[in-house]
N, C-alpha and C positions, 0 to 999 in steps of 0.2 A: 192300411195304416198300421205301422208297428208301434206298439205301446212300450215305451222305454221303461226299464227298471233301473233307476239311478243306484249307484253303488251304496250310497248311504241308506237306502231303503231296502236293500237286498237281504232277504232271509235265505242264506245259502242252502241250508238243509231243505227248506221247503222247495226252493228252486230246483235243486238236484232231484228230489223225489218226483216233482212234476215232470221234469224233462226225461227222466228214466222211464216213467210210465208212458210218455208220449212216444218215445223211441220204440218201446216194446209194442205199442199199439200199431204204429206205422209199419214195422217190420213183420209183425205177426209171428208165424212159426218158421219163417224163412231166415235168410242170412242177409247181412249188409256189408258193404265195403266202406272202409273208413280211410279218409285222406289225411295222413300225418306228415307235417313238414318239420315239426320240432319246435315251432313257435308256441307261445303261451295259448293262443286260441285253439290251434289244432290239438295241442296236448290235452287241454281241458275237455274237448269233444271226445278224444280218444278214451279218456277215463269215464266219461258219461256213457259212451257206447259200450265199453267193457263191462261197466256195472249193470247196464241194461240187458246185454245179450251174451256176455261171456264168450264162449268159443264159437258162437254164431256170428261174431264180428271178425272180419278179415281186415286187419290194419296194414295199410300199404304206404311205404315211403317211396316216392318217385325220385330217383337220382336223375335229375335233369341237367346236371353239369353246371348249375347256377347257384349251388349252395356254398355256404361258408367253409373255411378250412377245417377239415376233419368232422364236419357236421353230421353226415350220414351215420358214421360209426358211433359218434357220441350219442345221437338220438336213439339208435337201436339199443345201445347198452343201458341208457336210462330206463327204457320201457321193459327191457329184459329183466332188470332188477325189480320192476314193479309187477312182474308176472304177466306182461302183455307181449305176446310174440309180434314181431314186425317183419313184414316181407319187403325187401328192397327190390324195386324194379328199375333196371337200367334203361333209361330212355334218353340218354345224352345225345345220341346221333339224331333222334327225332326232333328234339328241341332246337339244336343248333341248325339243323336243316330248315326248320320253320322260320328261324330268325335271320337266316342268311339274306343280306342285302337290305334289311329293314333299318331305317333310322328314325322314323316318326314314332313318338312315344305310344300313341294309341294303336298304331299298327303292330308294334312289338307286343303290347299287352294282349291284343286280340289274337295274335299268333300263339302266344303262350296259353291263352284260354282255350282255343280250339285244340291245340295239341294235348293239353291236359285232360279236358273233358270229353271231347269227341273221339280222340284217337287212343290215348293211353288208358284212361278209365273206362272209355266205351268198350274197349276190348276186355278189360278185367271184369266189368259188370256182366258182359255178355257171356263170357266163358264160365263165370262162377254161378250164373243163374240168380244173382242178387238183384233186387228191385230198387234198392235204395243206396245212396251214397251219403255218408255223414261228412260234414265239413264245418270249419270254424268261422263262418261269416259273422261279423259283429256289426253293430249299428253304425259305427263310423264309416265302415266300408260302403254301406248303403247310402248314407248321407252324401259322401263325396261323389259317388257314381251318379245318383239322381240329380245332384246339383250341377253335374257336368264338369266338376273340377278335374277328376281323372277316373277312367273306367277301371274299377277294381275287378280283377279277373274272376272273383267268386260271386258276383251279383248278377242275377238273371230275372227273377219274377218281377222285381221292381222296375225292370226295363221292358216288361211285357214279353219276356222270353220264357216259354214253358220248357223246363229241362226234360220232361218226359217226352215231349214232341221233338225237341232239338237233339237230344242225346240218347233217348231210350231208357232213361231211369229217373227216379224221383230223387231230389236232393233235400236232405234234412239239415236244418240249421238251428240247433238247440240254443245257440248263444246270441241270436240275432237281436234280442231285446237289450243286450248289454253293451257297454263300452269297455275299454281296456281295464280300467280300475275294477269294474265289476267282475270281469273274467279272472283277474288275479285272485280275487276273493274266492270265487268258485273253485279255481285250481287248487288253492290251498286247502279248502274244505274237502276236496276229492282225494287228498293225500299226495298230491304232486310234491316233490322236493322243491325247495326254494330255487335251486338251480334251473328249474323249469318254469315255475309260475312267476318268478321274478326276472326271467330273461327279458332283455330288451326286445321290443317288437322287431319283426323281420317281415318284409313285404312278400306277398304271394308270388310276384314275378321274380323274387329272389334277387341275385346280383345283377340281373338284367335291368332292374330298376335303378341301378347305380352306375350304369354305363350310358353316357350321353352319346348317341350315335349307334352304330352297328355293334351288336353284342356277339363278337366272335369268340371262339375258345381262348385265343391269345389275350384279348382285351378283358375277358372275364378273369383270366388268371392274374392279370395285373391288378385289377380292383380287389380281387380276393386277397392278394398278398398285402396290399395297403390297408384293407379293412381289418385284417388280422392284427396289424399294428395298432390301429385306432381302438379296437375293442380291448386289446390287452392294456393299453396305457390309460384309457378312460374308464375302465371298469369300476374304479373306486370313487368316481366323482359323484355318484348318486343321480346322474342325469337320466332322463326318461329314455333317450335313444341317442346313439352316436354311430357314425358311419364314414366311409370314404366314398367319394364320387369320382369317376374317371371322366374327364372332359374329352370332347370329340377331336378337336384339332391339336396338332403338335405345336409346342411352343419353343422358342429359342432359349437355349441354355448354353453353358460352357463347361467343358471338362478338360483338364490338363492343358489349359490355355488355348483350347480350340473350341469353335462353335459346335454345339451338340443339340440337334433337334430332339425333343423328347416329349413325354406325356406330362399332363398337369392333373394333380389330385386335389380335390376340394374336400376338406374335412368339415363335417356338420356334427354339432352336438346340441341337444335340445333339452330344455326344461318344459315339462308339460304334465298334465294329469290324465287326460283322456284323448289326446291327439287332435282334438278339434281346434285348439289354438296352441301355439308353442313359441317360446323365445329362446334365442341362442344362449347357451350356458356361458357365463363370464369366466372363461378359463384364463389362468395367468399366462403371461408371455413366456415364462420358463416352460410351462407345460406345452404350449404351442410350439416352441422351438424344439423341444424334445421330440414331439410328434413329427415335425418336419425332418429332423435329422434321421430318425429311425425309418421313416417311410422312404427317404432318399437312399438309405443304406440297404434296406431289405427288399425294395421293389425295383427291379431292373427297368431301365428306360424312363424313369420319372426324373424330371429336372425342376419341377415347380410344385409347391404345396401352398394352398390358400385356406382360409377359414371363413365360413359363411357367417355373416352378422345380420341377415334379414330375418324378421320374425314371420310366423305363420298366423294370419295372412299378412302380406300377399304371397309369401313363399309357401311351399308345402314341405313336409318333413323329408320325404324322398324327392329326388330330383326328377325322376321320370315317371 
């Protein structure tokens, strides 16, 4: 049973001191691998691990081909400026190979999980001699997985899976008692710039969670371009999260007076505190029309743009 620490009761300095001591005790005199995606959770864990272990922490960003526009370069620069070296591992071919032919959401998530933990990080841990992997699992990830809502790729022990037995290394989860609002407080206290601790959430399966159906390189490129427009135009809304979703089937459109089968993008924008519940942000029609116009202009092959108005529950924040 995980004891939740609500954000309003969180003493950040005490929490940081406790987690730094726990990481040091778990790793001992050895080294640890740290999984950095650039989201607020993994960024906070990176700074906790860096404070605990210094140069005995090997921070790795896996380029899986599923990240947002310019994200790997941006994340590496953020942490370089904070004095934390980041190693980029190119695993794009492995991830797209694992996703090939898969359309079921849970099968896609499981393929990403196995590629990430068993293959990519399995190799890194084995070759480095590290015994531990640090990652940014939070309580909401556990809740959704245990409830059967969706299998979060970073949840194991709560499903009866022993990472040591399954993958050959121990997984440390310093943030597992917190939800997103608590993680933001810890990130700020750790010295992360607001551009990191105030970033909108981004899912572990990355853009594969925003493609309904098969996540091919071409379809990921389409949703990446649309997502860049959404993030640019909705950045100032104060919403909790916003994104573009690529639907599976082609829809009928028209261009130059002729029929044009193309893609459909769904825009989602959410008001929430901790991601347990969420309501669609009430965007003005002018904002929505501007979103549609620029997505249609900047994303080849898209002929339709819609806006989600279903709350969580029964919807979820991500589509897949």
